[in-house]
C-alpha positions in Angstrom: 136.0 19.1 120.0 134.5 16.6 117.8 136.7 15.5 114.9 133.8 15.8 112.5 133.6 18.7 110.1 130.9 21.2 110.9 128.0 20.7 108.6 126.0 24.3 107.5 123.3 22.5 110.2 125.8 23.1 112.8 126.8 26.8 111.9 123.4 27.8 111.6 122.5 26.4 115.6 125.7 28.3 116.8 124.7 31.4 114.5 121.3 31.3 116.2 122.5 30.9 119.6 124.7 33.9 119.2 121.1 35.8 117.6 119.1 35.1 120.5 121.7 35.9 122.8 122.9 39.4 121.4 118.8 39.8 121.4 118.3 38.6 125.1 121.1 41.2 126.5 120.3 43.8 124.5 117.0 44.0 126.3 118.3 44.1 129.9 117.3 47.2 131.6 119.6 46.6 134.5 123.6 46.0 134.2 123.7 46.2 130.1 126.4 44.7 128.5 127.0 46.4 125.3 130.0 44.9 124.3 128.5 41.3 124.9 125.9 42.3 122.6 127.8 43.7 119.7 130.5 40.5 119.9 127.4 38.5 119.9 126.1 40.0 117.0 129.4 39.8 115.0 129.7 36.1 116.2 126.5 35.4 114.6 127.3 36.8 111.4 130.8 35.0 110.7 129.2 31.9 111.7 126.3 32.6 108.8 128.9 33.2 106.4 130.9 30.0 106.9 127.8 28.4 106.8 127.3 29.8 103.5 131.1 28.6 102.6 130.6 25.5 103.8 127.4 24.6 101.7 129.5 25.6 98.9 132.5 23.7 99.8 134.7 26.8 100.0 137.4 26.9 102.5 137.9 29.5 105.3 140.4 30.5 108.0 139.2 29.9 111.6 139.6 33.8 112.0 137.1 36.6 112.9 137.1 38.5 110.1 134.1 39.2 108.6 135.4 41.2 105.4 137.3 38.2 104.4 134.5 35.7 104.6 131.9 38.4 103.2 134.2 38.6 100.2 134.7 34.8 99.8 131.1 34.4 100.0 131.2 37.1 97.2 133.2 34.7 95.1 130.4 32.2 95.1 127.7 34.7 94.8 128.3 38.4 93.7 125.0 39.5 95.9 127.3 39.2 98.7 128.4 42.7 98.0 125.2 43.8 99.5 126.2 43.7 102.8 129.6 44.6 102.4 128.7 47.8 104.8 127.2 45.6 107.6 130.5 42.8 107.6 132.5 46.4 108.0 130.3 47.3 110.9 130.2 44.3 112.5 134.3 43.2 112.0 135.5 45.7 114.6 133.4 43.9 117.5 134.4 40.5 116.5 137.3 40.5 118.2 138.9 43.8 119.8 135.8 44.3 122.1 137.0 41.4 124.1 139.6 43.8 125.5 140.3 46.5 127.4 140.7 49.6 125.0 137.6 49.3 122.9 134.0 49.2 124.2 130.8 49.4 122.4 128.2 52.6 123.6 124.5 52.4 123.5 124.4 53.6 119.7 127.1 51.1 119.1 124.5 48.2 120.1 121.8 49.8 118.2 123.7 50.0 114.8 125.2 46.4 115.7 121.5 45.0 115.9 120.4 46.6 113.1 123.1 45.1 110.9 123.0 41.5 112.2 119.2 41.7 111.6 119.7 42.9 107.8 122.7 40.0 107.4 121.0 37.1 109.1 118.0 37.3 106.8 120.3 37.9 103.9 122.1 34.7 104.5 119.1 32.6 106.0 117.7 33.3 102.5 120.8 32.6 100.5 120.5 28.7 102.7 116.9 28.4 101.9 116.2 28.9 105.6 112.6 30.8 106.4 112.8 34.2 107.6 
């Protein structure tokens, strides 16, 4: 791992990789991987929120907590209150789904994909990136 601090561009690039991964996996007809799809959705948003915080030189912990990250973003820009419900929805998939006992269903995948698309669009606009 590099000693350099990740830039906004670095966070966005990783977020986009997670977004594309979620979309690709969600399109699979054979052997679907719903847990991986919802996890990638949560990871995408985590990285976008961290990119926003980096842009505004705000500290954050390296944890999978979308509700905390969203609140930190809202401290900078009150409009982040608009994505609270989606952050809460996706937060469950940020770590728990990686372990036995929690699994995503087909409906969870649909909800996570809808949420990631809304939040991605919102944060990209805040970062001045194209839709």
